[in-house]
KEDREN-103090 format. One line per field, with one value per residue (C-alpha): y, z, x. Coordinates in steps of 0.05 Angstrom, whole numbers, plus 5000, padded with zeros to 4 digits. Example, Ala and Ser with C-alpha at 12.3 -4.5 7.8 and 13.67 -1.06 7.14 Angstrom:
c2: (4910;4979)
c3: (5156;5143)
c1: (5246;5273)
***
This chain:
c2: (1844;1878;1831;1845;1920;1919;1879;1923;1985;1958;1972;1905;1893;1862;1927;1962;1908;1914;1990;1988;1940;1985;2048;2012;1984;2052;2094;2129;2149;2224;2259;2279;2206;2183;2238;2219;2148;2168;2214;2160;2107;2153;2170;2097;2078;2132;2116;2041;2007;2038;2006;2007;2067;2109;2144;2135;2060;2046;1995;1959;1915;1908;1862;1807;1852;1878;1808;1778;1780;1807;1812;1852;1812;1804;1826;1777;1735;1691;1730;1702;1680;1731;1682;1687;1761;1754;1759;1825;1863;1918;1915;1986;2017;2058;2001;1961;1977;1916;1915;1849;1854;1929;1930;1949;1891;1923;1856;1839;1904;1937;2007;2015;2087;2137;2210;2243;2274;2230;2191;2126;2079;2063;2111;2081;2093;2165;2178;2152;2188;2250;2266;2339;2322;2279;2321;2376;2326;2261;2262;2333;2313;2248;2259;2212;2245;2223;2152;2100;2059;2120;2131;2058;2064;2126;2091;2037;2079;2038;2031;2040;2078;2147;2184;2254;2284;2350;2412;2411;2336;2296;2220;2185;2117;2100;2085;2017;2003;1929;1911;1837;1804;1735;1675;1664;1613;1664;1725;1780;1855;1907;1981;2008;2083;2118;2190;2220;2291;2320;2388;2444;2437;2363;2303;2232;2167;2124;2054;2022;1948;1903;1827;1767;1702;1637;1617;1622;1652;1717;1778;1852;1904;1973;2022;2098;2144;2218;2251;2324;2354;2421;2479;2466;2393;2334;2268;2202;2153;2081;2037;1964;1914;1840;1800;1731;1728;1713;1778;1843;1909;1979;2034;2109;2159;2230;2281;2353;2393;2460;2515;2490;2420;2365;2298;2234;2176;2109;2048;1976;1930;1857;1815;1809;1787;1855;1916;1990;2041;2113;2170;2240;2296;2368;2419;2470;2514;2556;2526;2454;2394;2324;2260;2201;2141;2070;2000;1945;1873;1827;1754;1700;1736;1793;1860;1920;1989;2053;2117;2182;2249;2308;2375;2439;2488;2541;2575;2557;2482;2423;2350;2289;2222;2162;2093;2030;1965;1894;1845;1771;1715;1742;1800;1865;1932;2001;2069;2129;2191;2257;2326;2384;2454;2502;2573;2604;2554;2596;2575;2502;2451;2381;2318;2250;2187;2115;2059;1986;1919;1863;1795;1753;1758;1754;1809;1874;1947;2005;2072;2140;2202;2262;2338;2389;2459;2521;2567;2601;2602;2529;2475;2407;2344;2272;2208;2132;2074;2000;1951;1884;1862;1889;1828;1861;1873;1802;1775;1818;1790;1718;1726;1742;1675;1696;1645;1668;1668;1709;1757;1769;1781;1831;1870;1869;1893;1949;1971;1963;1997;2063;2071;2055;2112;2161;2138;2167;2118;2083;2024;2035;2036;1974;1937;1953;1932;1864;1855;1873;1821;1769;1788;1785;1712;1699;1751;1727;1654;1647;1682;1638;1575;1602;1619;1550;1516;1556;1537;1463;1432)
c3: (2673;2735;2738;2665;2673;2736;2701;2639;2679;2709;2670;2660;2688;2625;2587;2639;2632;2556;2560;2606;2558;2498;2532;2559;2491;2457;2496;2433;2411;2404;2466;2433;2418;2488;2516;2469;2492;2565;2559;2523;2575;2633;2601;2587;2658;2687;2643;2631;2577;2561;2589;2574;2621;2572;2526;2465;2479;2506;2451;2450;2506;2501;2561;2514;2497;2567;2597;2546;2562;2495;2485;2435;2375;2378;2322;2272;2261;2199;2138;2095;2025;1970;1942;2007;1991;1919;1937;1971;1919;1875;1807;1787;1850;1852;1893;1957;2022;2068;2144;2182;2253;2250;2223;2153;2109;2047;2015;2007;1974;1907;1877;1807;1794;1848;1828;1843;1912;1943;2004;2026;2076;2149;2204;2248;2195;2185;2261;2263;2202;2195;2262;2244;2191;2240;2304;2278;2262;2301;2360;2345;2320;2355;2418;2471;2525;2493;2469;2511;2450;2418;2483;2482;2410;2427;2486;2439;2377;2342;2268;2214;2149;2135;2073;2052;1989;1971;1950;1881;1870;1834;1845;1788;1822;1894;1948;1978;2051;2067;2142;2157;2225;2230;2274;2340;2396;2447;2444;2408;2396;2351;2346;2276;2275;2209;2192;2125;2108;2044;2020;1991;1923;1919;1900;1926;1941;1998;2015;2083;2081;2142;2134;2175;2159;2196;2255;2317;2383;2388;2356;2367;2316;2348;2293;2288;2229;2230;2163;2153;2089;2065;2037;1971;1968;1948;1985;1985;2042;2042;2104;2085;2142;2122;2177;2202;2243;2306;2303;2339;2303;2332;2282;2288;2230;2252;2195;2199;2140;2114;2077;2021;2028;2002;2038;2029;2079;2053;2098;2085;2146;2126;2177;2249;2313;2345;2302;2320;2265;2290;2240;2266;2216;2238;2185;2211;2149;2119;2060;2072;2050;2080;2059;2107;2068;2093;2088;2141;2128;2187;2198;2251;2317;2289;2324;2278;2310;2270;2309;2270;2301;2253;2280;2242;2269;2213;2173;2104;2110;2088;2112;2091;2128;2093;2125;2104;2143;2124;2182;2183;2234;2305;2280;2318;2283;2313;2281;2326;2284;2319;2288;2329;2300;2339;2353;2299;2245;2215;2148;2163;2119;2149;2134;2167;2143;2167;2131;2153;2129;2179;2144;2205;2267;2311;2277;2316;2300;2348;2313;2344;2299;2340;2330;2375;2346;2378;2318;2297;2220;2199;2159;2192;2185;2209;2203;2207;2179;2196;2151;2115;2042;2003;1992;1935;1898;1913;1886;1823;1808;1822;1777;1720;1729;1774;1829;1900;1921;1859;1870;1942;1922;1869;1919;1971;1920;1899;1972;1982;1917;1944;1977;1911;1876;1924;1906;1849;1791;1790;1818;1890;1873;1829;1883;1936;1888;1879;1955;1965;1913;1950;2018;1994;1976;2051;2081;2074;2081;2150;2129;2067;2109;2159;2104;2073;2140;2152;2083;2095;2122)
c1: (7222;7249;7309;7326;7321;7364;7418;7417;7431;7495;7560;7593;7662;7690;7679;7722;7775;7775;7779;7839;7873;7859;7884;7945;7964;7957;8005;8029;7958;7946;7922;7855;7840;7856;7812;7755;7759;7762;7702;7663;7677;7661;7594;7578;7597;7553;7493;7498;7457;7390;7327;7254;7247;7287;7239;7283;7286;7217;7201;7268;7295;7371;7377;7403;7461;7473;7474;7522;7597;7620;7695;7735;7758;7834;7880;7906;7844;7836;7814;7758;7774;7759;7708;7669;7657;7634;7560;7571;7611;7582;7615;7596;7624;7688;7716;7707;7741;7733;7734;7737;7710;7718;7790;7813;7833;7865;7882;7808;7787;7798;7799;7771;7749;7769;7779;7845;7849;7796;7821;7789;7820;7833;7815;7869;7922;7899;7901;7972;7999;7956;7922;7915;7863;7824;7822;7775;7721;7726;7678;7654;7585;7565;7524;7552;7511;7446;7462;7500;7518;7551;7589;7611;7633;7673;7706;7732;7751;7804;7791;7739;7732;7761;7736;7757;7727;7759;7722;7690;7697;7644;7644;7608;7611;7593;7644;7629;7648;7638;7638;7641;7629;7661;7645;7682;7681;7658;7611;7649;7640;7672;7660;7674;7681;7674;7691;7668;7686;7657;7682;7641;7606;7620;7577;7584;7548;7572;7548;7558;7541;7541;7542;7565;7599;7592;7548;7591;7574;7535;7567;7552;7571;7564;7581;7580;7590;7602;7586;7605;7576;7603;7563;7526;7545;7501;7511;7473;7488;7464;7461;7450;7444;7437;7472;7455;7392;7432;7472;7463;7474;7470;7486;7487;7493;7505;7501;7525;7499;7526;7490;7444;7473;7429;7435;7396;7400;7374;7369;7353;7347;7338;7377;7399;7366;7363;7378;7375;7386;7397;7397;7410;7419;7428;7411;7461;7465;7410;7373;7393;7352;7350;7315;7311;7285;7283;7254;7256;7238;7229;7209;7214;7231;7273;7270;7283;7284;7289;7302;7303;7321;7321;7343;7326;7377;7375;7319;7293;7309;7268;7267;7229;7223;7193;7199;7162;7161;7141;7136;7120;7122;7135;7177;7174;7187;7196;7193;7207;7213;7227;7233;7259;7251;7294;7272;7316;7294;7238;7208;7221;7185;7185;7145;7146;7110;7113;7075;7073;7047;7036;7034;7017;6974;7036;7077;7080;7097;7106;7105;7114;7119;7137;7144;7177;7168;7198;7192;7127;7132;7137;7102;7107;7065;7071;7031;7033;6992;6988;6953;6953;6957;6898;6854;6817;6882;6904;6837;6845;6914;6892;6832;6881;6915;6972;6989;6976;7049;7069;7011;7030;7102;7081;7040;7096;7147;7101;7098;7173;7192;7166;7233;7269;7233;7265;7336;7376;7381;7449;7489;7467;7393;7400;7438;7385;7329;7362;7368;7295;7275;7317;7289;7217;7230;7235;7188;7117;7135;7104;7040;7034;7041;6990;6940;6950;6938;6875;6848;6857;6792)
***
């Protein structure tokens, strides 16, 4: 363990080499972008990768990432065929905007129902052609001092999604951002950076979906999204991670909420070898509401880490955190939910709940609900549960003629569907429900085999 920790704390030379190459090739980049990159790399170099000694990372060992010589994916790689993406499209969405290894691929996407005035496209293109719209927001919300992976993402800002929804706009269909990691002959990394700006009194649903194609060398997708929500707006954001089980995915969603803004963050983690999902909303305007809702499904030796940091910075705000986990095989899940109520945030109402099902004796969950309250007129609660499938309920279903495998799946879906009930009805909810049904066809396999073996004399 000591050798792993020591290695993980050392900034790797190839990141410095890649950074010099990026800065050297972008001599015409705006000064604010070059400064953002420089600040990010300095912070990452000073801090290095997190270790188990860092409180925010005490349950997740990233030595496998720190010790792998990941290289940036070069431009001009082979694009997948449109048929390869058919399984990931959402027909009822306003369109798909596709990113291959972090770079916008307009030829693979489509626009079907986008209201006038709404901009969706490439962050790199917007920086080049309209930097004045980017500078007030890019890098203003993400905390690179706290998180080394956010600092690393900032150091390598290149491309990603840019969305601008003007004031008073109502999107009736979700915007679907599809991020695809492709296979390479050497360990590869990309750092998608997304900027979403929603004007006042607007309504929108945005889906970020992360998938991978092929089975090449290790791939790391280190993504960060800054979401600015104007006063009185209503936004639902979906993070769907379903990559191959050999992939690494580190994602950060930083939300800045205006006055009476209502934001819902929904997460589904169902793939990847090591996954870390950071959600950090700041309720900066009075009367804001925030829902953080998620489900993680792990099997084999997957490691799925959910880190939630909710900051109540203004009075009369409410937040709810609900995360459910289902773990099988040797999977390891983490829920670390932290609520900070600042001194000025009187009349805060915050609740945090984490519920987990362990389907095998070797599955593991670490859960840490946490409150930090500096105001004196608040209502805050937190709790966590860990259990197994209810054997009485299973017996009841089997006594009605339902096969054991089907009965188990029914009970698991009932547990998982709690997260669906917190989503607004529509294409996004229907798509997530279908993915959960698919995932439950795999999760539980190890426990069923184990139960069968134990029942054989």
